[in-house]
N, C-alpha and C positions, 0 to 999 in steps of 0.2 A: 213510398216509405220504405226501407229497406231491413227484412225480416232479422231479429237477431238471433243466433245460436242457442240450440235447448242447452249446451255445455255450459254457456254464458251464464244463462238466467238460471240455472239451476248453481252455479256456484255463488251467484249476488245472493240468492233466497238461503245458501249455507251460511255464507257469511255475516247476514242479518242476523239468522237466529242465533250463531256463536256469539254477536256481540249483545244482542238482547238477553240470552243466557248468562252473561260475563258480567253485566248489569244485576241483573238481580245476586248473582253469586256473591259479587263484590261488596251489594248493599246488604246483605246477609250477613256478611263476614264483619262489617262495620258495627252493625248491633249487636251481634255477639262482641266486639271488642269494648261497645260504650258500656253495656251492661256490665262485664266483667271491674270495667273503671267506677263502675256507679257502686259494685261491692265491694270494689277496694276503699273507694271512700268511706263509707259505710262503716266497714270495720274498723278503717283509723279513726274516726269518728268515735267509736264505741270504744276503742282502747283507750281512746284521749281522755274520754270521761270519766273509765275507768281510773286511769291516772290521777283526773284531777280531786280532791277532796271535796265534797258538795257543799258542806259547813264553814269549813274555813281552810285558809292556804295555808297554813300552818301545822305539823306533823307533830304526833306524839315526841319524837326525838329531837324536836325544838323545845321542850317541855310543856307544852300545851295539854293539860289537864283537863277531860272534858267535865266533870263533875265540881273541880273550884271554878270553872269558867260557866255553870250552869245560869248564875244570875244574870250575867249579859246577854243571851236569849231570849228572855222575860221578855213582853212587850209593854211599849212604855207606860200604860196605866196601873199595871204592875209595881215596877221599880218607883213609881211615883208615892202607891201605897206604902210600899216599904220603907222610904226615905221620912215619910211622916213618921212610920211607928217608929223608925230611930231618931228622929225629932224628938216626936213624943217620952219615949222613953230617956232619952238626953235631959229632959226638964225634968 
């Protein structure tokens, strides 16, 4: 069995160490990029939610008046009671 010169062994060890270090560094960079992507997605979703009105798709400039439309937001049992009152008044 022939003996491998010490220089080659050291060079091989340096190359292995460098490869391992580069893999760790690359993985760390990829995780950082992924975190930034997630933050951007969350920020985009947040601004998207703020842009969309929660109660209605109409805007005040469309002629939507919250106070005049309030009876549409009542639960059905309240509406039916109001209708019954209207019918009784009409009789």
